[in-house]
N, C-alpha and C positions, 0 to 999 in steps of 0.2 A: 165414499163421497163426502164432500164438505157440507156441513149442515147449514152454513150461511150462504148468502147470495154471492155469485161470482163477481169478480172485480168490475167487469164491464157493465154489470147491472147497476153498480154503484156510481156510474158516471165517468169511468175511465176512458181516455182517448185511445185511439189505435196505437199511437206511439208508446203510451204507458203499458198497454197490454204486451207489446213486443219486448219491452224492457223487463217486465215481470216474467215472461216466458224464458228470456235469457238467464235471468237470475235463478229460475227453477232448474234449468239445465246445469248451471254451474254448481248448484247445491247437490244435485244428483251425482255429478262427477266427483265432488268432494267426498260424499258418503261412500262411494264405491272404491276409494283408494284404501288399500289394506297394506298391512306390513309385509305380507307374503303374496306372490302372484297367484291368481286363481282364475279359473274359467268362469264364464257367465252362468254356467249351469250349477256351479258350486254354491251359489247364494240365491236366496229368495228375498226379493225386495218387497217389503210390506209398507205401502204408502199410506200415510195418514195426514192429509193436509190439515193444518191448524189455522183457523180463520180468526182474524181480529183486526179491527180498524179498516184500513184501506189496502192491506197486503195479505198474502198467504205464504206460509213457510212450509217447506217440504221436510218431513221428518222420516228418515230411513232407519229401519231396523233390520239387521242382516242376521240370517240364521244359516250356519254352515254345517253340513253333515259331518265334515271332517272336524270342524270345531267342536261339535257336540260330542264326537267320539273322544277327542282329546280332553274335553272337559270331564267326561265320564272317567277316563283313566286318572286324571289328576284328582278327581273327587275320591276315587278308590284309594289312591296312594295316601291322600290326606287322612282318610278314615283309619287306614292301617297304621299310619304314624301316630294318630291320636290314641288308638288302642294300645300301641307299644309304649307310649309315654305313660298312660294311666296304669298299665300293668307294671311298669318299672317303678312308678311311685308307690304302687301297692306293695310290691316286694320289698322296697326300701323301708316302707312303713312297718312291714312285718319284721324285718331283720333289725330294725332300730326302734322297735315299738316299746321296749322296756325302758322306762326312765324313773330313777329313784332320787329322792332328795337326800342330801348328805345328812348322816345321822351319827351322833356320838355313840360309842359303844354302850354307854350307860343308858341312853334312851332306848337303844335296840334291846337291851336286857329288860328294862322296865316295861316296855310295850309288848313283850312276848309272853305267850302262855307257857311255852316250854323252852328251857335252856339246858342242853345236855352236851357232854363230851362223848363222842362215839366213833367207832371205826365202821366204815361202810364195807360190807362183805358181799353184797349182791344187788342186782337190779332187775326189774321186769317192766316192760312197756305194757300198760293197760290201754286197751282200745276204747277210750271214752272221750267224746268231744272231737273236734276237728283235727287236733294235733296229738291227742292222747295224753295220758298221765304217766309219768315215770315213778315207779314205786321202788325205793331203795330199802334194802334190808340192812339194818345196822346192829352192831354189837355195842350196847350202851356201857360206857365206862363209869360215868357219874352223872347224876342229875342235880342241877343247881336251882332249878325253878320248875314248878308245875306238878308237884307231888299230888296236889288235890285234884288234878285233872286226869293224869295218866300215871299209873303206878310204875310201868316199865315200857319204854319205847322200843318197838321191834321194827317198825316200818316208818319211813319218811316219804311223803308224797309231794311231788312238784310237777309243774307243767313240763311236758317233754320238749317244748320249743323254748329256746332262749329268748326269742322275740316276745314271748308271753311271760317273761321273767322266770323261766325255769332254771334250776340250778343243776350243774353237772358235777358229780363227785367221782373221784378216782376210787376204784375198787381194790380193797386189800392193800392199800398203800399207806394211808395216813390216818391219824386221829383228827377229827374235826370238832370244832365248836359249832353246834347247830342250834339255831333259834327258830321258832315258828309259832303258828297258831293251831288251836285244836278245834276241829269241826266234826261232830258226830263220832267222837272218840278217836279220830285220825289226826295225825300231826302233819301239817302242811307248811312248807317253806318256799322261799323264792329269792330272787336276786336282791330284793329290797330288804330282806332280813339279814341279820349278821351271821354269815357262815364263813368260817376261816379255818385253815389248817392250824392245829393247836400250837405247833412249834413256831409259827409266825407271830403269835401274840406276845406282847411284852409282859414282863413280870407283873407290872402294875395292872395290866388288863386282866391277867389271870387271877390276881387277888381281888380285883374289882368284881369279876364274875363270881368269885367264891363267896364274897360277903359285902364288899364296900358299895357296889352299885345298888344293892338292895337298900342301903341306908339313905340313899339319895333319891329314891323314887318319888318322893314328895317335892323334890326340887325341880326347877325348870331350867334346862340348858338353852340359852338364847344365842342363836348363831349371829355372828357379825360379819356381813359380807362386804361392807364398805364403811369408812369413817365419815362422821362420828357415829358411834353407837353407845348406848347406855343401858344399864339395868333399870327396870321400871318398878320392880317390887323386891322385897327382901328375900324371896325364895328363888331368885334367878342367879345363874352363873353365866358370865359373858364368854362365849366360845369364839375365839379369834383365829383358829387354825386357817381359815380361808384367807386371812390377810397375811399372816406371817409365813405360811408354808405353801401358798398358792394352791390350796386345795386340801384334799383329805387323802390319807390320814396325816395328822400333824402332831405336834408335841403334846397338846392337851388331850388329844384322843388316845395317845399311847401311854401317857404317864399320869393323868389326873382323873379324879372322880369329883363330882359335885356333891358334897355332903352337907346335910342339915346340921347346923351348929345350935348353940343356945338361942333361945327366944325365937326360933323359927328361921333364923338367917341361914342362907346357904352360901358356901364358898368352896373354891377348889381345894382339894386335898391331895397332896403328893405322896405322903407316906414315907417309908424308909427309902433312902436312895441306894443303899448297899445291902448286901446279904449279911445281916448280923444275927448269928445263930442264938445269941443270948437274948435277943429282943423279939425276933419274929421267927415264924416257922419257915425254914428254908426250902421245904419240899413244895412241889407244884400243887396248886389247889386241886 
């Protein structure tokens, strides 16, 4: 029922009341026109006259059992679609979850607790955590850094999932350069550490790992991603591989070390360009 007084109480004439009734019938017919044919029993009309001024408008709200059923089906499909999208995003996030900043091999050496050359001879999946931990058994060939932390490395630990930056080593195939951190006496490594097959390293990188990189651990290698870029202190070396080689590794990464010179200045050091047995040790480090 309308809460305000009917039109004729407000002084409407008979002719005005007839015109108002005709307008209401037209409004009712307009509200009942739907996009699809339907019987009169398919819809429930809920009338709510809205009063104001000298006229009354008819507002129709229609509720269809068939429409409710279709809405429910659409709602279910919508929820399933959302769940699928979120699950896909979650899987993509897991598979692409490991992201590492570009690092010069010298920085990787200086920031590691352990640097060794070793052959991986076995592996075992340890069931700890949601994805587990892979324990690799290694045969250590040489240790370049970390004598004060671990006397001899027998096992390397890494996440079993590559999405969590876990490393995968081939068994009984190659010698690897392996770098990592030490926690509770155990050596841990990951994709963001420097782990590479030994034969893929350049001669300058091998000599850097053997002794040159250690000479430059007090220096700072400053990446240059776009021009202009400058050194801001005397202990910096400007690393421009990202500009000249469109990424990593580049010429400076493979052939140069940032070494501290006199009076604390650091600069790139190339070393010998050829194998001269009279001046350098020609054997691998």
